[in-house]
N, C-alpha and C positions, 0 to 999 in steps of 0.2 A: 927310214922307218918312222913315218909321221903318223901318230895316233892322237894328236893333241885336240883336233876339232874337225868336224865335217863343214865348218865355216871356212876352213883355211885351203881347201883343195881348189884346183883349177876349174875353168868353165869349159864344158864340152864344146867341140868344134861346131856342132850343129847350132848351138846357141850364138856363137860368135858370127857364124855365116848368116843367121837370121838378122842379127844386128846390122851387119854390113848391107844386107839387102834392104832393110828398113831405112838406111841412111842414104836414101836417094830421092831427090826431088822434095816436094812439099806435102805436108799432111796437116789437117786440122788439128789444133792442140786440145789439151784437156780431156783426152779420151773420146773426142768426136771424130774418130777416124775408122776406116773400114777394118783395120787389123784388130782394133780393140773389140769391135762388134763381133768379129770372127771368134776371138778368144772367149768372150762371154757366152756365145752360143755353144762353143765346144765344151765349156765347163758345165753348162746346163745339161748337155748330152751325157757327159761322163757321170754326172750325179743323178741322172734321171730326174731332173727337177726343172722342168721347162718354165716354171714361173719364178724361179730363183733370181734374186738381184745379185750381181757379181761385179766386183770392183778390185782394181789392182793398186797396190802401194808398194813402196820400195823395201820396207823392213818388216821383220816379224813382230817387233814391238808395236809398229804402227798398226798392223793388221789385228794384233790382239786387242790393243786399248781402244781403237776406234770401234771394233766390233762390240766390245764390252760396254762402251759408252752408249751405243745405240740401243742396248737392252737393259740399261741400268740407270736409275735415277740417283741424283747426288746423295739423297738421304738413306740409300739402301747400302747393303753389304754384299760382296761377292764371296761365295764359298769356294775355297780352293785348298789344296794340300800345302803343307809347310815348305816343300821343295818345288812347288810350282814356279815356272819361270816368272809369271806375273808378280809373284811375291819376292823371289830371291834376285832376280836379275833385270828388272825393268825400272829401277830407281823411282819407284812411286808413280810411274807413268799411268797405271790404271787410275789411281786416286786423282791425278792431274786431269786427265782427259774425261773422267766422269764428273768432274766438278766437285769431288770430295767423297765419293763413296769409299767405304773402307773395305778391307779384306778380313774375312773371318777364316781361320785355318781349321781344316777338318782332319782329324786323326793325327798321327805322328809319323807317317810314312809317305811314300811317293804315290800311293793309290788310295783313295777313299773307298769305303764300303758303304752300302745302303744303311748300315747301322750308324756308323760314324757320321754320315751325312745327315741323317734324320735327327741325331742328337744335337748336331751343330745348328741345324735350322730351328729345332725346338727351343734352343738356348737363346735365340734372338727374336727380335720383333714382339717382345712381350712387355716393353716398357713405354708403350705409347709414343708420344712425341719426344720423350727423353732418350730414346735409344735408336740404333740403326734398324731400318725396316729390312725385311728378307728380300734378297735380290737374286742375281744370276748364280747358277752353278757352273764353275769352270773346270773342265776336265783336260788332261794333257795325255796324248798318246802319239808318240813314244814319250814316257815320263823322263824326268831328269835322271832317273836311276836305271834307264835303259829297258824298263818293263813296259808291257802293252796291255791295255784294257781288252778283255775278250768281249765279244758281242754281247753275251749274256750279262756281263758286268755293265756295259754301257746301257743296256735296256733297263737293268735294275735300278741304276743310279738315276736315269732320266725318269723312271716311273716315280721315284721319291720326289724329285724336283717338281714333276708335273702334279703330284698330289698336293703340293703347296701352291700351285700356280706359278712356278718359277721357270724362266727360260733356262736353256742349257747352251754354253759356249764350249767349243772344242778347240784347244790350241793344237794345231796340227802342223807345227814347225817341221816335224818329221812324219807327216801324214803319210807319205808314200812308203816309208820304211815299216810303219805300222800296218799298212794295207797289205803289203807283201807278206808280212809275217802272218796275218790273219787269214790270207787267201780268200778275200771276200770281195764284194763290190763296194765302190765309194758310197753308193746309196745305203747299203747295209750298215756301214760304219758311221753314218751321219743321220740324216733326217728319218730313216726307217728305225733308227735306235732312239730317236727323240731329240737330236741335236738341232738347235734353232739357228746358230750362227757359227760358222767355221772359219779359222785361219788356215788357209790352204798353203802350206809352205812350199818354197822353191829354192831359196838361197842355200839351205843346208844340203840340198840334194843336186847342187850343180849350177844353179843360176847365179848370174852376177849380182843381182839384186832385184828380186820381184816376188811378190807374195799376193795371193788372192783372198779377198773376204767374200764369203758366200752367205748371203742371208736367205734362208729357205722360206721366210715370210716376206714377200715383196712389199708389203705395206710399210716395212721399215726403211725402204730404200731411200726416200726423200731425206730422212733424218741423217742417215749415213752420208749422204752426198754433202749436206751442210756441215757435218762434223769433220769430214775429210778436208774440205776446203778451209774451214776455220782453223783446223789444226795444222795446216801447212803441209798436207800430204797429197794434194792434187797436183800431179806433175804437169807442167806445160807441154813439154815434149813427151807426151805420154806414150807415143808409139814405140819408144825404146823399152818400156816396161812390157808392152804387149808383144813385141817381137820376141823377147825372152820366153814369155810364157806360151806363145804359139809354137815355138820350136820345142819347148818342154813337153807339150801335149802331142805333138806330131809323132805318129808311129809308136806311141807309147814310150817315148824317150823317158819320161819321168819314172815309169815303172822299171825300165831296164837299169837305170842309174840306181834305183833303190835296191834292186835285186843284187846288183854288183856289190854294194856296200854291205848288205846283210850277209851275202855269201863270204865276204872277207872276214866278217865278225864271227861267223859260224866256224870258219876254218881256224881262226885264232882261238876261239873258245875250246874247240875240240883239241887242239894242240896243247892248251893250258891243262885241260883235264887229264890228257895223257901224261902230263908231267905231275899230276897230283895236286894241282893248284885248285884252291877253293875260290868261290865268287861271293862278293858281298850281296849281289843281287843276280838272279838267274838271267842269263842273257836271252833277249827275245828278238832284238832287231840288229842295230849297228853299233852298239856299245857294250863293252865288257869291263866289269869292275873286278879286277883280279887282286887277290890278297897275297902279296909277296913280301919277303923280309926287306928291311932297309938295305941290306948289302946287295940283295938281288936287284932292286930298283937301281941302285948306283951302278952295278955292272951293266945293266941294260942301257942306261942313259949314257954312260961313258962310251958304249959301243954305238951310239948314235940314235937310239930310240927316243923320240920326242913325245912326251905325254904328261899329263898332270896327275898329282896325287889328289885323290878325292877327300882324304882325311890325313892328318899328320904332316910332318915335314921331313925333308932329308936330314935336317940337323937333329942329332941325338947320338947318344953314346952307345946305344945298344944296336948293333948290327943285325941282331936276330929278331928285332921287333917287327911284327907284321903290320904293313900299311897298305891301304887300298889304292890301286892305281886305276885311273879312268882312261880307258883306251877306246877311241872312236874311230871307226872305219868310214871313209867316204868312197864315193864310186871310183875314184881314180887310183886308189891304193894298189900298188902292184902285189901280185901274189908272192913274189919272191921276197918282198919286205916282210910279210907275215912269216915266211919260212925262215928268213934270217933271224927275225926276233926270237923265234922258237929255238933256233940253234944256239944263240947266245944264252938263252935261258937255261938250256940243258947243260951249257958249260963245256 
């Protein structure tokens, strides 16, 4: 019963087979190979963006920070939420890769609103050379709390950013999960909504380690290439990144994997609802934040359930205190594990 992270699951056989096939003979390095060109073309087709610049890196952090650095000057600030991955989980990598740009936190939850974004933008850029200048707006979908920006929300937030002449970055580490949840096209969720640069995630959705950065403005391509090389993220044996991404995109594997993860989370959420469990955040994709007593958490974990607490600790004298557990479903989670979890919960 493994619900700790969608980073921890196995790699689909299709991806392993693609890596084995790529591991034959010779291919030019640094992305100058036919497989990389094929992947770039395929991503442009998927996003209905024939002019987009597409690049591969090995980690989500690299995708986020290199993309942000390409659209952010060192003297600017990036607008994001307090629980954004770039703020909580990337060890100041955005500041490092941008050469010093700061982060300005918007609102107090996992999703900003047009009102909170506008207020944050208005509060910056007013002190001349003495303060940070207004920079990129970074949105995450699926958020760290498992929620998803709707298309109307994306359009509204991008409209605020564009009103100030600011670019929009989307952290799409779980892009496929959000896309499946919204039942829309990749284009509708990105450039048609006003997104300028996308981190197109693969690792959380089954890949061994491959992410894409999609720049919908190709004029930014050259700068990204310099930043990727200078930052140490241009792979010599690049074909092994491309092989993963090629398999991911073939026959819509990326969407099938995301649907499996979302379906398991929906099954889990419904079972929890049937048991009268409340959620800290309404489940929207592949994460469930269940509010259970300390004693219930202990019983589940003693029975083999592996997951993390979002807040609080198991240490405490009150067994009836409610703590929020973060349960993440990946594509490989067996249906019987969800059933077993719910059976243990029911006691």
